[in-house]
C-alpha positions as CSV (number, residue, x, y, z in Angstrom):
1,M,-119.6,-267.5,-24.2
2,D,-117.2,-269.5,-26.7
3,D,-116.8,-268.6,-30.3
4,I,-118.7,-271.6,-31.7
5,T,-121.7,-270.6,-29.6
6,C,-121.4,-267.1,-30.8
7,F,-121.4,-268.4,-34.4
8,N,-124.5,-270.5,-33.8
9,I,-126.2,-267.5,-32.3
10,L,-125.4,-265.5,-35.4
11,I,-126.6,-268.2,-37.8
12,D,-129.7,-268.7,-35.7
13,T,-130.3,-265.0,-35.8
14,L,-130.0,-264.7,-39.6
15,T,-132.1,-267.8,-40.1
16,K,-134.9,-266.1,-38.1
17,K,-134.4,-262.9,-40.0
18,S,-134.6,-264.8,-43.3
19,N,-137.9,-266.3,-42.1
20,I,-139.5,-263.1,-41.1
21,L,-138.5,-261.5,-44.4
22,D,-140.5,-264.4,-46.0
23,E,-143.5,-263.5,-43.8
24,L,-143.1,-259.9,-44.6
25,T,-143.1,-260.7,-48.4
26,A,-146.3,-262.8,-47.9
27,L,-148.0,-260.0,-46.1
28,T,-147.0,-257.6,-48.9
29,E,-148.5,-260.0,-51.4
30,K,-151.5,-260.0,-49.4
31,Q,-151.7,-256.3,-49.4
32,K,-151.4,-256.2,-53.1
33,T,-154.2,-258.7,-53.6
34,C,-156.2,-256.5,-51.1
35,M,-155.5,-253.3,-53.3
36,E,-156.7,-255.3,-56.6
37,E,-160.0,-256.0,-54.9
38,T,-162.9,-253.7,-55.6
39,P,-164.0,-252.2,-53.3
40,F,-160.8,-251.4,-51.5
41,H,-160.8,-252.7,-47.8
42,Y,-159.1,-250.3,-45.6
43,D,-159.5,-252.5,-42.4
44,L,-157.8,-255.6,-43.9
45,F,-155.0,-253.5,-45.5
46,D,-154.5,-251.8,-42.1
47,S,-154.3,-255.3,-40.4
48,Y,-151.8,-256.4,-42.7
49,M,-149.8,-253.1,-41.8
50,D,-150.1,-253.8,-38.2
51,D,-148.7,-257.4,-38.7
52,K,-145.9,-256.0,-40.7
53,E,-145.0,-253.5,-38.0
54,Q,-144.7,-256.2,-35.5
55,L,-142.3,-258.2,-37.8
56,I,-140.3,-255.2,-38.5
57,E,-140.0,-254.5,-34.7
58,T,-138.8,-258.1,-34.3
59,L,-136.2,-257.8,-37.2
60,N,-134.8,-254.7,-35.4
61,Q,-134.4,-256.6,-32.4
62,L,-132.8,-259.4,-34.1
63,D,-130.4,-256.8,-35.8
64,N,-129.5,-255.4,-32.5
65,G,-128.7,-258.7,-30.9
66,F,-126.8,-259.7,-34.1
67,D,-124.6,-256.7,-33.6
68,K,-123.9,-257.2,-30.1
69,V,-122.7,-260.7,-30.6
70,Y,-120.9,-259.9,-33.8
71,S,-119.0,-257.0,-32.0
72,H,-118.1,-259.5,-29.4
73,L,-116.9,-262.1,-31.8
74,K,-115.2,-259.9,-34.6
75,S,-111.9,-259.5,-32.8
76,D,-111.5,-263.2,-32.0
77,V,-112.6,-264.2,-35.7
78,L,-110.0,-262.1,-37.3
79,I,-107.2,-263.7,-35.3
80,T,-108.3,-267.3,-36.1
81,L,-110.0,-267.0,-39.3
82,P,-109.2,-270.4,-40.7
83,K,-110.7,-272.1,-37.7
84,Y,-114.2,-270.8,-38.3
85,E,-114.3,-271.3,-42.0
86,H,-117.4,-273.4,-42.2
87,Q,-119.4,-271.0,-40.0
88,I,-118.1,-268.0,-41.8
89,K,-119.2,-269.6,-45.2
90,R,-122.6,-270.3,-43.6
91,L,-123.0,-266.7,-42.5
92,K,-122.1,-265.3,-45.9
93,E,-124.7,-267.5,-47.5
94,L,-127.2,-266.5,-45.1
95,I,-126.4,-262.8,-45.7
96,V,-126.6,-263.2,-49.6
97,C,-130.0,-264.8,-49.1
98,I,-131.3,-262.0,-46.8
99,T,-129.9,-259.4,-49.2
100,E,-131.8,-261.0,-52.0
101,K,-135.0,-261.3,-50.0
102,S,-134.7,-257.6,-48.8
103,L,-134.3,-256.4,-52.5
104,R,-137.2,-258.4,-53.5
105,L,-139.3,-257.2,-50.6
106,E,-138.3,-253.7,-51.4
107,G,-139.4,-253.9,-54.9
108,F,-142.8,-255.3,-53.8
109,E,-143.1,-252.4,-51.2
110,Q,-142.4,-249.8,-54.0
111,S,-144.8,-251.4,-56.4
112,N,-147.5,-251.5,-53.6
113,K,-146.8,-247.8,-52.7
114,R,-147.5,-246.7,-56.3
115,S,-150.7,-248.8,-56.3
116,L,-151.8,-247.3,-53.1
117,E,-151.0,-243.8,-54.2
118,I,-153.3,-244.5,-57.4
119,I,-156.1,-245.8,-55.2
120,L,-155.9,-242.9,-52.8
121,R,-155.8,-240.5,-55.7
122,I,-158.9,-242.0,-57.2
123,Q,-160.6,-242.1,-53.8
124,K,-159.9,-238.5,-53.2
125,K,-161.2,-237.6,-56.7
126,E,-164.5,-239.6,-56.0
127,V,-164.9,-237.9,-52.7
128,R,-164.3,-234.5,-54.2
129,D,-166.7,-235.3,-57.1
130,I,-169.3,-236.4,-54.4
131,K,-169.0,-233.1,-52.5
132,Q,-169.2,-231.0,-55.7
133,N,-172.3,-232.9,-56.8
134,N,-173.9,-232.4,-53.4
135,S,-173.1,-228.9,-53.5
136,M,-174.5,-228.5,-57.1
137,A,-177.6,-230.3,-56.1
138,M,-178.2,-228.3,-53.1
139,K,-177.9,-225.0,-55.2
140,Y,-180.3,-226.3,-57.6
141,Y,-182.9,-227.4,-55.1
142,K,-182.4,-223.9,-53.3
143,N,-182.8,-222.0,-56.6
144,M,-185.8,-224.1,-57.8
145,S,-187.5,-223.8,-54.5
146,G,-187.2,-220.2,-54.5
147,S,-188.1,-219.6,-58.2
148,E,-191.8,-219.4,-57.6
149,S,-191.5,-216.2,-55.5
150,Y,-189.5,-214.4,-58.3
151,E,-191.1,-213.0,-61.3
152,S,-189.1,-212.3,-64.7
153,C,-187.3,-209.0,-64.7
154,F,-187.9,-208.7,-68.5
155,L,-191.1,-208.4,-70.1
156,D,-191.7,-208.6,-73.7
157,K,-193.9,-205.7,-74.8
158,K,-194.0,-206.5,-78.4
159,K,-197.3,-208.1,-79.9
């Protein structure tokens, strides 16, 4: 494989990675919208998570392929650096773009994580309150159903 082909593969890989980061950002925004809806739709949120997992797996495969091609190309490029100035410039541009998208995505993810923690905390409190209310109601009904058979322990003997 010649150096130009390797550079084209690297550029293509970074372009695909950039597109996948765009898709991940879109899915993260959909998750945010999903969390803002009432009631919270767990199934829809979960489907977005599954989609994101597949995209992340693809990103990892692209990264592995990039590393292999880059390690093959690295020694040749250092020797003939001026010859590939245009390709190196394009790679740098793509890397800057990908880094910006990654940071933006990370910010969205952190925001969504905090929102999800709040939603889960509220849901947990609601479940605990429901359990507590059911328990109190059960105790009340048991007490009320058994109260007819008990007579008062205290008698007022004053007249």
